[in-house]
KESE-937562 format. One record per atom (N, C-alpha, C, O): x, y, z. Coordinates in steps of 0.1 Angstrom, whole numbers, plus 2048, in hexadecimal, padded with zeros to 3 digits. Atoms other than C-alpha are relative to their C-alpha. Layout:
! KESE-937562
XYZ...
***
This chain:
! KESE-937562
7FE7FC7F24672F83817FF7F48097F67EC80880080B7F646F2E139D7F880380C7FA80E8128087FE7F54552DE3B88047F780C8077EB80A7FD8087F445D2D33DC7F47FC8077EA80480980A8057F84462BD3EF8057FF80E80E7F78117FB8007F244B2C54147F77F78087EB7F88098088097F84412A942B80380380F80E8038137FE7FD7F243B2B244F7FB7F48087F07F080780380C7F843C2954677FD80580E8068098158047FC7F242929D4877FC7F58097F77F781480480C7F742327A49480A7FF80B81680280A7F78037F44312714B68067F27FD7FF7E87FC7F980C80344B2574AF8017F780C8027FC8178018097F544B2384C480D7FD80680D7F68117F38037FA4702374CA80180480F7FE80F8127FF7FD7F24762354EF80F8008048167F68017F27FF7FC4982404FD8017FE80F7F88028177FE8037F24A523451E80280D80880A8168047FF7F57F74A124E53A8077FC80D8047F18127F88047F44BA24E55780080C80A8018188067FF7F67F54B826157880E8048028167FC8067F37FB7FD4D627757C80180380F80B8008158007FD7F24CE28559E7F38068057EC80D7FD80C7FA7FB4B12905B580280680E7F980A8147FD7FA7F24C229B5D680080F7FF8058157F68017F17FF4BA2BF5E07F98067F47FC8127F18097FA80B4A12C45C38098077F58078137F47F77F98094BC2CB5A87F88057F37EE7FF7F08057FB80C4B32DF58980B8087F88168097FD7F67F98084C42F356D80C7F77FD8167F98027F680B8034D72D555F8088047F48038097EA7F77FE80B4F52D85488087F37FF80C7ED8097F980D8035062B953880A8017F58088097EC7F580080A5262B35248057F27FF8087EB8097FA80D80353329451380F8027FC81280B7F57F27FF80455928F5118027FD7F17FD7F37ED7FD80380E5652914ED80C7F77FF80F7F37F47F580A80058227B4F77FB7F28028017E97FD80680D7FD56D25F5057F28028047EF80780F80E7FD7FE5472605037FB7F880C7EF7FA8108048077F454524852180080A80C7F98088167FF7F77F554E2665377F780C7FD7F98137F380A7F580153127F53B7FF80780E7FF8008188017F87F352E29B5557F48097FF7F180E7F480B7F77FF5102AF56080180880C8088058168007F77F45092CB5787F28058017EB8077F780D7FA7FD4E92D958880080980C8098078158017F87F44DF2F35A17FE7F880D7F87EE80D7F77F58004EC2FC5B980E7FC7FE8168027F77F280480050C2E95BD8027F17FD80B7EA80280080E8045052C75AE8087FD7F48068037EA7F880580C51F2B65987FD7F17FF7FC7EA80A80280F80251929358980A7FB7F580E8037EC7F880680A52F27C5757FC7F27FD7F77EA80680380E80452B25C56280C7FB7F88128027F17F58068065462445567FC7F57F68047EE7F080580A80952F22E5417F68057F67EC7FE7F38087FB80A51F2445287F28068057E98077FD80C7FA7FB50425253F7F67F68057EB7FA80880980A7FB4F423154A7FF80080F7F57FC8148007FE7F24FD23756E80880D8048118117FC7FA7F37FC50725758180580080F7FF7F98177FB7FD7F251B2615A07FF80F8028018177F98017F17FD5162835B180B8058098117FD8117F67F97F952F29B5BF7FB80E8047F58157FC8037F27FB5292BB5D480B8097FC8178078017F67F780553C2D65C280380B80B7FA8118107FC7F67F75502ED5D980A8097FA8128057F17F67F680556530C5D480280A80B7F980D8127FE7F57F65753265EB7F980C7FC7F78158058087F580456133F5D77F17FE8017E98067FE80E8037FF54032D5DD7FB7FB7F38017FD7E880780680C52931B5C57F18048017EA80080A80E7FC7FF50732B5BD7F97FF7F27F38087ED80980480B4F931A59E8038067F380E80B7F17FE7FD80F4F432257980C7F87FB8157FD7F57F680980650930456F8018007F17F78007EB7FD80280E51930254D80C7F77FE8177FA8037F580A80252D2E35438058007F27FC7FF7E87FA80280D5452E252580C7F78028117F580D7F48097FF5622CB51C8098047F58058097EB7F67FE80B5822CE5088047F37FA7FF7E97FD7FC80C8085932B74F08097F680880B7EB8047F88097F75AA2A950C7F87F880A7FE7F18128088087F658D29B5207FE80880D7F88028168027F87F458D2B753A7F28067FF7ED8097F580D7FA7FF56C2C454680180D80780880F8118017F37FA5642E854F7F28038057E98017FE80D7FE7FA5492F25677FF80F80480681480D8037F27FD53E3175667F480180A7EB7F980980B7FD7F752832458280280D80780C8148058007F47F95203425978077FE80E8087F38137F98007F353234B5B87F580280B7EA8068098077FC7F452534C5DB80B80480A80F7FC8137F57FB7F853F3615EC7FE7FD80F7F48038148038047F254235360F80180C80A7FD80B8167FF7F47F754937661D7F580A7FE7F481480580B7F88025293846107F37F88037F37EC7FF80A8087FB5093796207F28027FB7E87FC7FF80D7FD8064ED38760B7FF7FB7F18087FE7E980380380E4DE3795EB7FA80C7F97F28137FF7F78078094E53825CF80E8078008168047F77F47F98005023985DA80C7F88008177FC7FB7F48097FF51937A5DF8047FB7F280F7F57F07FD80480E5183735B980980A7FA8058127F17F77F58035363895B480A7FD7F58128067F17F680480A5493765997FB7F37F97F17ED7FD80380C80854735A57F80C7F68038187FA8017F680A7FC55A33A5898017F47F67F67F07F17FE80C80856931E5748087F68088137F980D7F980B7FA5722FD5848037F57F57FB7F27ED7FB80980A5852E25718027F28068067F08117FD80E7FC5852BC5738087F97F58057FA7E97F78088095A02A65637FD7F18018047E97FA80380E7FE59128556E7F17FC7FE7EC7F480580D80480456F28455E7F580580A7EB7FF80B80A7FA7F755D2995798007FA80E7F87FD8168008067F356728459780580A80B80180A8167FB7F67F757B2A05A780280D7F880280D7EB8007F380757D2C659F80B80880880C8078147F67F77FA5982E05A57F880B8087EB80C8078077F67F958F2FE5BB7FB80C7F87F38137FC8067F780A58931459D80880D7FF8108118077FB7F280359333558D7F48087FE7E98037FC80C7F880257D35358880380C7F780F8107F58007F48085763715727F48098047EB80480A80B7F77FF5603905747FD80480F7F28088128027FC7F25653985997FC80E8018038177FC8057F37FD5513B65A47FA80080D7F47F78128057FF7F25473C25C67F28058007ED80B7F680E7FC7FE5243C95D37FE80F7FC8078177FE80C80880350B3D35C58007F97F37F67F37EF80080780D5163C55A47FF7F18028057EB80B80380E80050B3A159D8037FA7F38008007E87FD80780C5183885837F67F47FF7F57EC80880B80A8014FD3715758017F97F28067FF7E980380880C4F535755A80C7FF7F780C8047EC7F480280751834E54F7FF7F37F77F97E97FB80080B80951C33753180E7FF7F98138097F47F380280553D3285248007F87F37F77F27EF7FD80780D54C31950480F7FD8008178048067F280480256C3074FB8038007F17FC7FB7E97FB80080E58030C4DB8067F27FD8107EF8037FA80D8025872E94CD80D8007F98147F67F87F37FF8075A52F64BA80B80380B8167FE8097F67FC7F75B73054D87FE7FC80F8067FD8178058037F25A32FA4F780080C8097FF80B8158037F47F85A031E5017F17FF8047E97F97FD80E8007FB5803245157FC80E8028038178078057F27FF56A3435147F37FF8087EC7F580880C8007F954D34E5297FA80E7FE8018187FD8077F48015323685257F680080C7F17F68108097FF7F551B3755417FA80E8007FE8177F98067F37FE50439154C80580680D8057FF8187FC7F97F45103AB5657F580A8037F18127FB80B7F77FB4F53BD57980780B80980F8088117FC7F67F74FC3DF5887FB7FE80E8027FF8188068057F34E43D45A47F47F77FC7EB7FC7F780A80A8044CF3B55A07F28048057F080781080F7FD7FD4A93BC59E7FE80F8037F38138078027F17FD4AF3E25A27F68067F67F88037EA8097F980A4923F659380580D7FB7FF8137F37FB7F28044A841558F8048007F180B7F77ED7FB7FF80E4AD42056B80E8047FF8148037F47F27FE8004D04295758087F48018147F47FE7FA80D7FF4D840457A7FD7F97F37F27F97EE80280780C4DD3EE55C8077F280080F7EF80A7F980D8024E83CB5508088017F48048087EA7F780080C5043C55378067F37FE8087EB8087FA80D8035153A852680F80180181580A7FC7F28007FE53839E52F8067F47FA7FF7E97F87F980B80655238751F80E7FF8068158098097F28037FB57337752C8057F37FA7FD7EA7F77FA80C80658B35D51E80C7FB80881380380D7F58067FA5A334552D8077F67F68007EF7EF7F88088095BF33351A8037F280680A7EA8017FF80D7FA5BC31553180180180F80480C8157FF8017F15BC30A55680E8068058188028007F47FA7FA5D531F56A80680B7F88108117FB7FB7F68085DA33854E7F980E8017FC8177F98067F37FD5C435455B7F58037F67F27FB7ED80C7FB8085A836854B80380D7FA80A8158008007F38055A63855347F78098087EE80580E8087F67F95983A55427F28007FB7F08007EF80E8008055723A45407FD80C7F78018177F98037F780B5663B65217F18017FD7EB7F67FB80E7FF8045443C451A7FF7FE7F18068047E980180480E5383B64F87F38047FA7F08017EE80C7FB8055163C64F47FE80F8037FF81380F8027F27FE50F3EB4EF7F38038077F280C81080D7FE7FA4EB3E84F98007F980E8037EE8108028057F34E43E451E7F27FD8037E98027FC80E8037FC4C53D75307FE80580E80780C8148037FC7F24B43DE5518057F580980B7EB8057FB80A7F64BB3CA5717F47F78057F57F181080C8077FC4983B95738017F17FF7F97EA8047FE80E8024A53975687F47FA7F87EF7EF7FB80B80580948939454D8058047F28108077F07FC7FE80E48839A52780680D7FD80B80F7F27FA7F38024923BE52B80E80180681580B8057F28027FB4B33B253B8087FA7F58037F07EF7F780680A4D03AA5248067F380680D7F48107FD80D7F94D638552B8007F57F67FB7F57EB80080D8084DD36251E80A8007F58087FB7EA7F67FF80B4FD36950B8087F280080D7EE80A7F980D80250C3484FD80A8027F68078057EA7F57FF80A52E3484EC8027F37F87FF7E87FD7FC80C80853A3314D080D8047F980E80F7F37F37FD80755E32F4C27FE7FC7F17F77F37ED80080280F56333149C80B7F67FC8127F18057F780A80557931C48680F8058028187FD8037F27FB7FF59733348A80180880E8028018187FF7F97F359934F4A57F38078037F380F80D80D7F97FE57535B4A37F97FB80C7FA7EF8108098047F555D35B4C07F38077FC7F28137F980E7FB8025373604BB7F87FF80C7FA7F78158098007F451C3684D47F38057FC7F180E7F480D7FB8014F736D4D57F980180E7FD7FA8178077FE7F44DF3784F07F28077FD7EF80A7F280D7FA8024BC3874F67FF80D80880580F8138037F47F94AF3A94FF7F48067F87F48087EC80C7F980648D3BA4F97FB7F97F37F98007E980680880B47E39F4E38087FF7F38037FD7E87F680080B49D39E4CD80C7F78048107F780F7F48087FF4BA3864C880B8087F980A80B7EE7F57F88054DB3984C480C7F77FE80E7ED8047F48088044FC38C4B580C80A80080C8157FC7F47F98015203984B980B7F57FD80A7E98007F58098045413894AD80E80780280F8138027F37FB7FE56638C4B48097F87F68087EC7F57F780780A58138449980D7FB8078157F48007F28027FA59E3814B27FF7FA80E8058008188018077F35943694CF7FB80980B8008088178067F87F65803844E180780C80480281480D7F97F47FD5993A04E17F880C7FC7F78168038087F58055833B64CC7F37FA7FB7F37EF7F680E80480555E3B44C27FB80B7F78008167F78077F68075473C64AA7FC80B8097F88088148037F67F65413E84B97F28018047EE80680F80E8017FC51C3E24B97FA7F37FB7FC7EF7EF80780D8045083C24B97F58037F67F180E7F480B7FF80A4EE3BB49E7F57F68047F77EB80980C8097FE4CB3AD4A17FF7F67F48007FA7E980180A80A4C738C48F7F37F98007F07F17F680D8078004A53804997F780780A7FC80D8148097FB7F648638B4AC7FD7F48097FE7E980680380A7F647C3794CC7F48058077F480981380C7FB7FA4583824D37FD7FA80D7FE7ED80F8028057F245037F4F880D80180880D8008147F37FE7FA4763834FF8067F28057FF7E88037FA80C7FB48E36A50E7FA7FB80D7FC7EF8108078057F447A36852E7F18017FD7EB80C7FC80E80080345635E5277F87F780A7FF7F08128088087F643934D53A7FB7F37FA7F77F37EE80580D8044303295387F77FB80C7FC7FB8178098047F541231C54D8077F480780C7EA8017FA80A7F841F30756A80E8038048137FC80D7F27FC7FC44131856C80080E8067F88168017FF7F27FB44A3365818088097F78078157F87F97F880B4603425648057F67F68077EA7F97FB80980B46D33454380A8097F78068147F47F67FA80948C33D52E8007FA7F37FF7ED7F27FE80580D49033A50980C8057FA80D8087EE7F47FA8044B33475078077F97F48077ED7F37FA80580C4C53434E680D7F98038157FD80C7F48077FF4E132A4E28088027F38028007E87F87FE80C4FE3314CA8097F47FE80E7EE8077F980C80350F3144B88088027F38038097EA7F97FF80C52A31149E8057F27FC80B7EB8057FD80E8045312F148A80F7FF7FD8148067F37F28038025562E648D8027F37F980E7EF7F77FE80E8065502C447D8068017F280780C7EC7FB80080E55E2BA45B7F47FD7F67F77F87EB80C80280953A2B744D7FF80B7F68078147F68037F680A52C2CB4307FC80D8077FD8188018047F47FA5202E444A80A80680980780F8127F57FA7F85412EC45A80180F7FF8008147F47FF7F28005433104647F28078027F281380480D7FA7FE51D3154667FE80580E8027FE8188057FA7F351032B4837F17FD8017EA7FE7F880E8027FD4EF3214937FC80780D8048088168067FA7F44D93324AC7F27F98027EA7F97F980C8067FC4BC3214BE7FA80680C8018088168077FA7F44A23304D67F17FC8007ED7F57F780F80280047D32F4DF7FA80E80480081680A8077F47FD46334B4E17F17FD7FE7ED7F27FB80E80180043E3524E17FA8087F47EF80D7F68057F880C4393624BE7F37FA7FC7EB8027F580D80680541C34A4B77F580080B7EB7FA80980A7FF7F64093514D78067FE80E8107F88107FB8007F240E3564FD8017F28068097EF80E7FF80E7FB4073315038037F67F47FD7EB7F37FC80880B4163244E380F8037FD8138067F27F17FF80243C3264E88057F67F68017EB7F67F980980A4513174CC80F80280081480C8057F28008014753104C58048047F27FE7FF7E87FC7FB80E4873224A880F7FE7FE8177FD8087F28038044A831E4968038087F47FC8097EA7FB7F980C4BC33447E80F7FC7FE8157F68077F28038034DE32F46D80680A7F77FF8127F07F87F88094F934245C80C7F97FB8137F28037F480780551433544580A80B7FB8138087F37F77F680352635644280580880C80681480C7FA7FB7F453335C4657F680B8077FB81480E80A7F77FA51336E4707FC80C7F97F58157FE8037F58085113874557F18007FB7EA80A7FC80E8018044EF37A4497FB7F38078027EA80A80780B7F94D63624597F47FB7F97ED8037F280C8058064BB34B44D7F38058087F580A81380D7FD7F94963504567FE7F680B8037EA8098038097F548B3404777F97F37FB7EE7F57F480780D80348131B4737FB7FB80E8027FA8178078067F546830D48C8057F18028037E97F97F980D7FE47A2EE49B7F67F68057F67EA80080A80A7FC45D2DD4AD7F57FE7F57F18087EF80980380C4462CC4947F27FD8047EA7F77FC80E8027FC4252CA4A87F780B7FA7FC8157F68097F58054062DD49D80080B80A80480A8158007F47F74023004AB7F77FE80C7ED7F780C8087FF7F53F43074CD8057FA80D7FE7FB8177FA8067F440A2F44E680E80680381580B7FA7F47FA7FC4282FF4FA80C7F67FD80B7EA8007F380780244C2F44EF80A80B80580C8157FF7F97F57F946430650580D7FC8078107F08087F38027F848630A5188097F67F880D7EC7FD7F880880949B2FC4FB80F80080481380A80A7F28017FF4BF2F14FC8057FA7F27FD7F37EC7FB80580D4D52E84DD80F7FE8008168048087F18028014F72DB4D38027FA7F27F97F67EA7FB80680C50B2CF4B58097F48048117F580D7F680B7FF51C2AD4B380B8047F780A8037EB7F57FB80853E2BA4A88077F67F98107F97F17FA80B80854829849B7F97FE7F37FE7F97E980980380C52B2974817FA80C7FB7F680C7EF8077F480451C2BA47F7F17FF8027EA8087FF80E8017FD4FA2AD48B7FC80A80A80480D8138057F67F74E42C549E7F57FA8087EC7F380380A8067F74CF2BC4BC7FA80B80980181480E8087F57F84B42D24CE7F77F88097EF7F08058088067F54A42C84EF7F680A8057FA81680680A7F67FB4842D84FC7F57F98077F27ED80580C8057F94662D35137F48027F67F480B7EE80A80180B4462CB4FF7F37FB8067F37F280E80D8047FB4212C95077F67FD7F47EA7FE7F680880380C4142BE4E47F67F58037EB7F57FD80980B7FE40429F4F27F580180B7EE7F880E8097FF7F53EF2AE50E7F880D7FF7FC8167F88087F57FF3D42C751580280880D7FB81280F7FD7FA7F33E12D053780F8048018168067F67F27FC7FF4042D854580A7F58008157F68037F780C8014122B554280A8037F58078097EA7F57FB8084342B95328097F47FD80D7EC8057F680980544A2A251D80D8077FD80E8137FD7F37FB80646E2A65118027FB7F28017EE7F07FE80380E4742A64EC80E8047FB81480D8017F47FC8074932A74D67FE8017F17F77F97EB8007FF80E4962B44B380E7FF7FB8178038027F38028064B32AA49D8018037F27F78017EA7FD7FD80E4C22B547C80D7FA7FB8177FC8027F48068064DA2A24668048077F380C8027EC7FD7F980D4DB2BC44A80280F8037FE8177FB7FC7F27FE4E82DC45A7F48098047F581580280B7F77FC4C72E84687F68037F67ED80B7F880A7FE80A4B32E64487F37F98037E87FD7FF80C8077FC49B2CE4588027FA80E80E7F78128008067F34932C047B7F67F58017EB7F77FD80980B7FC4842A04877FE80080F8088018168038007F147229E4A97FE7F28057F87EA7FF80380C7F94732814C17FE80380F80480C8148027FF7F146627D4E580B7F980780E7ED8047F48067F94832764FD7FC7FB80E8017F18128048047F247227551F7F67F48007EE7F37F780980C7FF46125552A7F28038057E87FD80080D7FC7FA44526553E7FF80F80180A8168038017F27FE43728854180180480F8007FB8188017FB7F243829E5607F880D8007F68137F68087F47FF4232BA56D80780A80A8088088167F97F67F74362D957A7F68088087EA8088068087F87F64292F059680780D80181380D8067FA7F380043031559480380580E80980F8107FC7FC7F24323175BA80E7FC80481380080E7F28057FD4543065B88098047F48058057E97F77FC80B4733125A58047F47F88077E97FD7FD80B8094792FC58680E8017FA8137F77F57F37FE80749930B5787FE8067F27F38077ED8017F880C4A131E5588057F97F48027FE7E97FB80680D4B23055408037F18028047EC80D7FD80E8014B92E253580C7FF7F78128097F47F38018074D62D35218007F47F77F97EA7FA7FD80B8084E12BC50680E8007FA81380B7F87F28018055032AF4FA8017F47F77FA7EB7F87FF80B80A50E2994DD80E8007FB81580A7FA7F380280752E28A4CF8007F37F97FE7E88007FE80D8095332714B37F47F78017F67EB80280C80880050F2664B47FB7FC80E7F07F680F8058027F350D2634DA7F980D8058008178068087F47FD4F127B4E57FB7FE80E7F57F48118058017F34E82825097F880D8037FE8188038087F57FC4CB2985137FE80180F7FD7F68158027FE7F24C62A65367F680A8037F68157FD80B7F77FC4A82B65467FC7FE80E8007F58148068027F34962BC5667F17FD7FF7EB8027F580E8028004742B056E7FB80280F8038018188057FD7F345D2B858B7F57F78047EC7F47FC80B8097FB4482A05A07FE80480E8078038178037FC7F24362AC5BF80780C80580A80D8117F87F47FC4492CD5BF80F7FE8018168078037F18037FF46B2BB5BF8057FE7F27FF7F77EA7FA80180D4822BD5A280B7F58008117F280B7F580980249A2A25958068027F27FF8067E97FA7FF80D4B22A15788027F27FA8067E980080180D8074AF28655E8088017F380B80C7EE7F880180C4C227B53F7F97F77F67F37EC7FA80480880A4B726D51E80C7FA7F88148027F47F48068074CF25450E7FC7FD7F17F27F57EE80380080E4CE2584E880C7FD7F88178027FB7F58038094E424A4CD7FB8037F17EF8007EE8047FC80D4E32574A97FB7F47F87F27F67F080580C8074DE23349C7F17FE8037EB7F77FB80E8017FD4BB2354AD7F78097F87EB8077F88087F58064B02534997FD7FE7F28057F97EA80480180E49D25547980680B7F88068177FC7F97F68084B026745E7F88047F37FD80B7EA8087FE80C4942694447F580A8017EF80D7F780B7F77FF47A28045280480E80581080F80A7FC7F37FB4792A545B7F580A7FE7EB8077F78097F58014672C645C7FF8067F27F58097ED7FF7FA80D4732D343B8087F67F780E7EC7FC7F98098094822C341C80E80080281480B8037F28017FD4A52B74238088077F58048077E97F87F98094C12CA4138057F77F48057FB7E97FB80880A4CE2AC4007F77FD7F47FB7F97EA80980280B4AE2A93EB80080C7F77F980C7ED8017F48074B42CC3DE80D8057FA80D8107F57F37FB8044D92CF3D68018037F180980B7ED7FE7FE80E4D42CD3B17F980D7FB7F98107EF8057F38044C32EF3B180C8087FA8098107F17F57F78034E62FE3AD80B7F87F880F7ED7FD7F58068075002F539380A80C7FC8058177F97F77F680252030838D8067FE7F28097F27EE7FA80080E52E31036A80C80980080C8147FC7F47F97FF55131B37080C7F780080B7EC8067F48087FE57430E36C80580180E80280B8157FB8007F258430538D80D7F980180E7ED8017FF7F17FD59D3143927FB8087F47FA8047E98067F780A58F33238080980D80080F81080A7F97F380059F3523747F680B8037FA81780480A7F67FB57F36437F7F27FD7FD7E980180580E80280356035836E7F97F780A7FE7EC80D8088097F754534A3857F18017FC7EB80C7FD80E80180552233F3797F97F68087FE7EA80980980A7F950732E38F7F38007F97EC80A7F780D8038064E931F37E7F67FB80B7FA7F481380A8037F54C931C3937F37FB7F97EE8017F080C8058064AA30738C7F57FE80B7EB7F780980A8027F549630B3AD7F38077FE7E980480480C7F980247D3243A17FE80B80A7F88168078017F77F547E3373C280C8098018178047FE7F47F78004953563C680A7FA80A8077F48147F58047F84B734E3D580A80B80280A8157FB7F67F67FD4D43603E480E7FA7FE80F7EE7FF7F28048024FA35E3DD80980780A80881480B7F67FA7F75153643F780E7FB7FC8107EF7FB7F280380353A3653EE80880480C80881080F7F77FC7F555336440B80E7FA7FE80F7F17F57F380780057735C4108007F580B7F67F381180080C7F658233E4267FF80580E7FC7FD8178027FA7F25823554457F28048037EF80980E80E7FC7FF55D35C43F7FE80F7FD7F38147FF8027F28035633804347F88027F37FB7FB7E98087FF80C54838B41C8078077F480E8117F67FB7FA80D5523933F87F58067F87F68117F380B7FB8095313963E67F37F98057F37ED80980D8057FD50C3913ED7F68047F57F68107F180B7FD8094EF38F3D47F47F98047F47EE80980C8057FB4CB38A3DD7F58007F67F58077EC80C8018094AA3803CC8047FD7F27FD8037E97FD80480D4BA3703AE7F77F57FC7F17EE80580A8098054A435A3988057F47F78007E97F87FB80B8094B834637E80F7FE8008137F38057F18028014DD34C37980780C8068038178057F87F67FA4F735E38D80E8007F88137F67F67F37FF80751636B37B80880B80680381680A7F77F67FB53437E38880E7FC7FB8117F17F77F180380255A38138280780380D80780F8117F97FE7F456E37C3A180B8097FF80F8118097F57F780158B38E3937FC80F7FF8058188018057F28005763AE38F7FC80480E7F88108108047FD7F256F3AD3B580C80580880B8078147F47FC7F95923B73BE8067F580980D7F88127FB80B7F859A3943CB80E7FC7FC8127FC7F07F38068035BC3853CE7FE7F17FD7F47EB80080080F8035C43613C37FD7F980E8037FD8188038077F35B63493DD7F37F87FE7EE7F77F380D8088005983333E67F58088067F680F81080C7F97FC5753413EA7F47F78007F47ED7F980C8087FF5543333F47F48087FA7F28147FE80C7FA80653533A3DF7F47F88067F27EC80280B8077FA5153313F37F38057F97F18117F980D7FD8064F33303E27F57FB80A7F67F080F80A8047F64D432F3F87F28067FD7F18117FA80E7FB7FF4AE3313F87FA7FA80C8017F48158078057F44943264128037F18028037ED80D7FF80F7FF49930140A80D7FA7FD8107EF8017F38068054BB2FC3FB80B80980180A8158007F47F87FE4DE30740180C7F77FB80C7EB7FD7F48078054FF2FD3F080B80A7FF80A8157FB7F47F880052230A3F380A7FA7F680D7EE7F77F680480953C3083D780D80780480E8128087F37FB7FE56130C3DD8078037F38097FA7EB7FA7FC80D5723203C180E80580381080D80C7F27FB7FF5973263BD80280A7F58018077E97FD7F580A5A03473AC80F8007FE8178018077F27FE8045C134939980180B7F77FC80B7EC7FF7F48085CA36B38C80E8017F981080A7F2
***
């Protein structure tokens, strides 16, 4: 029997990353950042309420722009970029003909920049609804294959209404490009929430495009993370979402020193040409380990969301300290995963650092590094914002967060390059040390016979899918050898993926069936 020695590295690493002030005018918060995949020197960021920033030298210096739109600009910025170097800035409306908050947030707006964030068009919109309906917490994504862009958001019947007759619901809309209009908003979650804008409200829906025409989305409601998917670019969705993880404390929980804190799930799909291409990832934070012990968690699926791994704790500090308000991304050039979060492991009070966890093996392990140069002390008498951001491309990683000093917020950036990061440590045993658990004994191409030998000692699961991710066969709690005949499963000639997985090891074999 092969025994694994798991090495947990909890030391604070001495690596110091350069911190750069992005902006501090008008106490900005809720920062979103995006690196151009065409030229990593061009980086764009946005922050509440109408702050846009751009850099032409890889984030070492920044210029600010006041974002304007005939539909108004009222925060909740979300920055994404396409393969042509265009930047997309999602935000809420402030209808100039409506004078009461939050009634003026009557639609979701997308503004586009074709010059690296220096100028922006006047914008297009989706989800227009009249008072008392309110559109909130929009988040977008871009398909790297088509450059289509999609957005999900929460629609309130009446914001903060205590009436049980009013509810919140999740909406989706897609655009095939600037000037090409929007699909009619579509409700994508059967379960509704209340209008209190807390964990009993359905909120925080983040979409991710699949390798073909799929779109995936996750969100939070009632201490649970839910998942839905579309096979046809958002035209149709599963009729009912499914729960994929618990989120004790909900997506809105309390952290000392903040007037509120969000741990909303982020959905990611690997489009890289790495071994993890096609993997789905979800990252969030919750208080399952204690009301003042928030932690960051991660799950993954390699079968299009049909099955999910057990949650992995991303932060590697001892129990008892807060790690909260996470953000995450995939470097789509390499498949590397990056998670950013606030962290209090080094203090006995509310002093707060910014940490980053990274994984170079598809989320099987994470290594933690401190990114911020100095801590800050938040004050719950002042609004801090709900989220931070991280973006990466081809080893260029840029983290963005807000800090508070004397009740004033400012947005900062951490400049990180993959070459600075340690690739040898992590929370769990790296995948590459365990790949020999599985060996295949089958001709390839095969007329049907498929045999997997296993030497790990711990029960493992087998998933067989076609190249589109459709499930063919699942077997669970196997111990030594898996045997099947593909030709007896009613399969046509073609290529199939056989994935073997346990808690520590995962391997996928590509098998060609010839009948």
